[in-house]
C-alpha positions as CSV (number, residue, x, y, z in Angstrom):
1,M,67.2,5.1,142.6
2,T,70.6,6.8,142.8
3,E,71.5,6.1,139.2
4,H,68.3,7.7,138.2
5,T,69.0,10.9,140.1
6,M,72.5,11.2,138.7
7,A,71.2,10.8,135.2
8,E,68.8,13.5,135.6
9,G,71.0,15.8,136.9
10,F,73.7,15.6,134.7
11,P,71.8,17.2,131.6
12,K,70.9,20.1,134.0
13,M,74.4,20.5,135.2
14,S,75.5,20.8,131.6
15,R,72.8,23.3,130.6
16,L,74.1,25.4,133.5
17,A,77.6,25.2,132.1
18,V,76.7,26.3,128.6
19,L,74.6,29.2,130.1
20,A,77.5,30.4,132.1
21,A,79.8,30.1,129.2
22,L,77.4,32.2,127.1
23,T,77.0,34.7,129.9
24,A,80.9,35.0,130.0
25,L,81.2,35.5,126.2
26,L,78.5,38.2,126.3
27,A,80.3,40.1,129.1
28,A,83.6,39.8,127.1
29,C,81.9,41.7,124.1
30,Q,80.7,44.5,126.1
31,S,84.0,45.0,128.2
32,D,86.0,48.1,127.4
33,R,89.2,47.4,125.2
34,V,92.2,49.4,124.8
35,V,93.3,50.0,121.3
36,T,97.0,51.0,120.9
37,G,97.7,53.3,118.0
38,S,99.9,52.4,115.4
39,V,103.5,53.9,115.3
40,P,104.0,56.2,112.3
41,T,106.6,54.8,109.9
42,S,106.2,56.9,106.8
43,V,108.5,60.0,106.1
44,E,105.3,62.3,105.6
45,Q,104.0,61.0,108.9
46,R,107.0,61.4,111.1
47,Y,108.2,64.6,109.6
48,P,105.4,66.6,108.2
49,I,106.2,70.0,106.7
50,G,104.9,73.0,108.5
51,I,103.3,76.0,106.9
52,I,103.9,78.9,109.4
53,P,103.5,82.8,108.8
54,E,106.8,84.8,108.4
55,R,107.0,88.7,108.0
56,P,110.2,89.6,106.2
57,K,111.4,93.2,106.9
58,L,114.0,95.7,105.0
59,D,115.1,98.6,106.6
60,L,116.3,101.8,104.3
61,N,118.6,104.5,105.7
62,A,116.9,107.6,104.6
63,T,119.9,110.1,104.7
64,G,119.4,111.6,101.3
65,Y,116.6,112.5,99.3
66,G,115.5,109.4,97.1
67,L,117.1,105.9,96.7
68,S,120.6,105.1,96.0
69,S,121.3,102.7,93.4
70,P,122.0,99.8,95.7
71,D,118.9,100.6,97.7
72,R,116.7,100.8,94.9
73,A,118.0,97.2,93.7
74,M,117.2,95.9,97.0
75,V,113.7,97.6,97.1
76,E,113.0,96.1,93.7
77,E,113.8,92.6,94.8
78,F,111.8,93.0,97.9
79,V,108.6,94.0,96.1
80,L,109.1,91.2,93.5
81,S,109.2,88.9,96.5
82,W,106.0,90.5,98.0
83,R,104.2,90.4,94.6
84,E,104.9,86.7,94.1
85,R,104.9,85.4,97.7
86,G,103.0,88.0,99.9
87,T,99.7,87.3,101.5
88,G,98.6,90.8,102.0
89,G,99.8,94.4,101.3
90,L,103.0,96.0,101.7
91,D,103.5,97.8,104.9
92,V,105.8,101.0,105.0
93,L,106.8,102.7,108.2
94,T,108.2,106.1,108.0
95,P,109.7,108.3,110.9
96,I,107.8,111.3,112.1
97,G,109.4,114.3,113.9
98,T,113.0,113.2,113.2
99,A,115.9,115.1,111.4
100,N,115.2,112.9,108.2
101,E,111.7,113.0,108.0
102,A,111.7,114.9,104.7
103,E,114.3,112.4,103.2
104,A,112.2,109.6,104.5
105,A,109.1,110.9,102.6
106,S,111.0,110.9,99.5
107,V,112.1,107.3,99.9
108,V,108.4,106.3,100.5
109,A,107.3,108.0,97.2
110,E,109.9,106.0,95.5
111,V,108.8,103.0,97.1
112,K,105.3,103.3,96.0
113,A,106.4,104.2,92.5
114,I,108.5,101.0,92.2
115,A,105.5,98.9,93.4
116,Y,103.4,100.5,90.8
117,D,105.9,99.7,88.2
118,F,105.9,96.2,89.3
119,G,102.1,96.0,88.6
120,M,100.8,96.4,92.2
121,P,98.0,98.7,92.9
122,V,98.8,102.0,94.8
123,E,96.0,101.0,97.5
124,A,98.2,97.9,98.4
125,V,101.0,100.1,99.9
126,S,100.1,101.0,103.4
127,V,102.1,103.9,104.9
128,T,102.2,104.5,108.7
129,G,104.2,106.9,110.7
130,Y,106.1,106.1,113.9
131,H,108.0,108.1,116.4
132,T,111.4,107.4,117.5
133,T,114.0,108.7,120.0
134,Q,116.7,108.7,117.4
135,P,117.5,111.6,115.5
136,F,117.4,109.7,112.1
137,G,115.0,106.7,111.8
138,P,114.9,104.1,108.9
139,V,112.1,103.5,106.6
140,R,111.1,99.9,107.3
141,L,109.3,97.7,104.7
142,S,107.6,94.4,105.6
143,Y,104.9,92.1,104.4
144,D,103.1,88.8,105.5
145,R,103.9,85.6,103.8
146,L,103.9,81.8,104.3
147,V,107.0,79.6,104.4
148,A,107.2,75.9,104.5
149,K,109.7,74.7,107.4
150,L,111.1,71.6,109.1
151,E,113.6,71.2,111.6
152,C,116.1,68.2,111.5
153,G,118.9,67.0,113.4
154,A,117.5,65.2,116.3
155,W,119.6,62.3,117.4
156,P,118.2,61.4,120.7
157,T,119.3,57.7,120.9
158,N,122.1,55.7,119.6
159,I,121.0,54.0,116.1
160,A,123.6,51.1,116.7
161,E,121.3,50.0,119.7
162,N,118.2,49.9,118.0
163,W,116.7,46.6,118.0
164,R,113.1,47.6,116.7
165,N,111.9,47.2,113.3
166,V,111.1,51.0,112.8
167,P,113.2,53.7,111.1
168,Y,115.6,55.5,113.3
169,E,115.4,59.3,114.4
170,N,116.1,61.8,111.5
171,F,115.6,59.3,108.9
172,G,114.1,60.9,106.0
173,C,114.0,64.4,107.5
174,A,116.4,65.7,105.2
175,T,114.4,64.8,102.1
176,Q,111.3,66.6,103.5
177,K,113.2,69.7,104.4
178,N,114.7,69.9,100.8
179,L,111.1,69.4,99.4
180,A,110.0,72.3,101.7
181,A,112.8,74.6,100.4
182,M,112.0,74.0,96.7
183,V,108.2,74.6,97.0
184,E,107.5,78.1,95.5
185,D,104.3,78.4,97.2
186,P,103.6,76.6,100.6
187,R,100.2,77.0,100.0
188,D,100.3,74.3,97.3
189,L,101.1,71.9,99.9
190,A,97.7,72.5,101.8
191,G,95.5,72.3,98.5
192,P,95.5,72.9,94.6
193,R,95.3,76.4,93.5
194,P,91.9,77.9,92.1
195,M,91.6,77.9,88.3
196,T,92.5,81.1,86.7
197,P,89.6,82.9,84.6
198,R,89.5,82.1,81.1
199,D,90.6,84.4,78.3
200,A,87.4,86.3,77.3
201,R,88.8,87.4,74.0
202,R,89.8,83.7,73.0
203,R,86.5,82.4,74.0
204,D,84.5,85.0,71.8
205,E,87.0,84.3,68.9
206,V,86.2,80.6,69.2
207,F,82.4,81.2,69.4
208,D,82.5,83.3,66.4
209,K,84.3,80.5,64.4
210,Y,82.0,77.9,65.6
211,R,78.8,80.2,64.2
212,R,80.4,80.6,61.0
213,G,81.2,76.9,60.5
214,E,84.9,77.4,60.7
215,D,87.7,75.4,62.4
216,P,88.3,76.9,65.9
217,S,91.6,75.5,66.5
218,T,94.8,77.4,66.4
219,V,97.4,77.1,63.7
220,Y,101.1,77.3,64.9
221,Q,103.7,78.1,62.5
222,S,107.4,77.6,63.2
223,D,110.4,78.9,61.3
224,D,112.3,75.9,62.4
225,A,110.2,73.4,60.6
226,G,112.0,71.4,57.8
227,Q,113.0,67.9,56.9
228,I,116.2,66.1,57.5
229,S,117.1,66.0,53.8
230,E,117.1,69.6,53.9
231,V,120.0,70.1,56.5
232,G,123.2,71.4,55.1
233,Q,121.5,72.7,52.0
């Protein structure tokens, strides 16, 4: 009688054990898990190049009518940089109510003429007057642009005591900083530039040749063409 009871109870206990194990597995699947993030190891991730706004300025001493030769050279270089890298217009601040107000107005007129000579529209130059307590106020030029910058030189730990299999601090930062200095337009790091418009004159010429059944390709002629056997003749 006892053996019969134990034989019947053993499968029941086995089923209970299996059910408990399945319950534990299901509970483990629903439990919250903490996922640790990966440590950035690439140079681009550890030292990303930042694109920040910057506002260059140029002060001109308006002590005489017009620009001197050195000042004109500085203005031309400044306007050229604005044309190539500027993200907006050229702002010109001129003093009002000072002893050199007339001289400053003459300088502003030359600055606008230089900008026009560099192909910039007149409306792109914004002139604003300002008041100052000084008897002579400078004419200030400024514009907005984007620059790519990256700061290096951080050595928080001793690299000789690094037992981890990761790059040490500041490793690769100089390469990223040199790349940022070589980029002409920092906007190229954020995305490609839009395509420039097609040459309408060239397009019409190609279509006309297609209609006439002519070859639309361009024939290049070079005066340097020749054969090796003709060298020295």
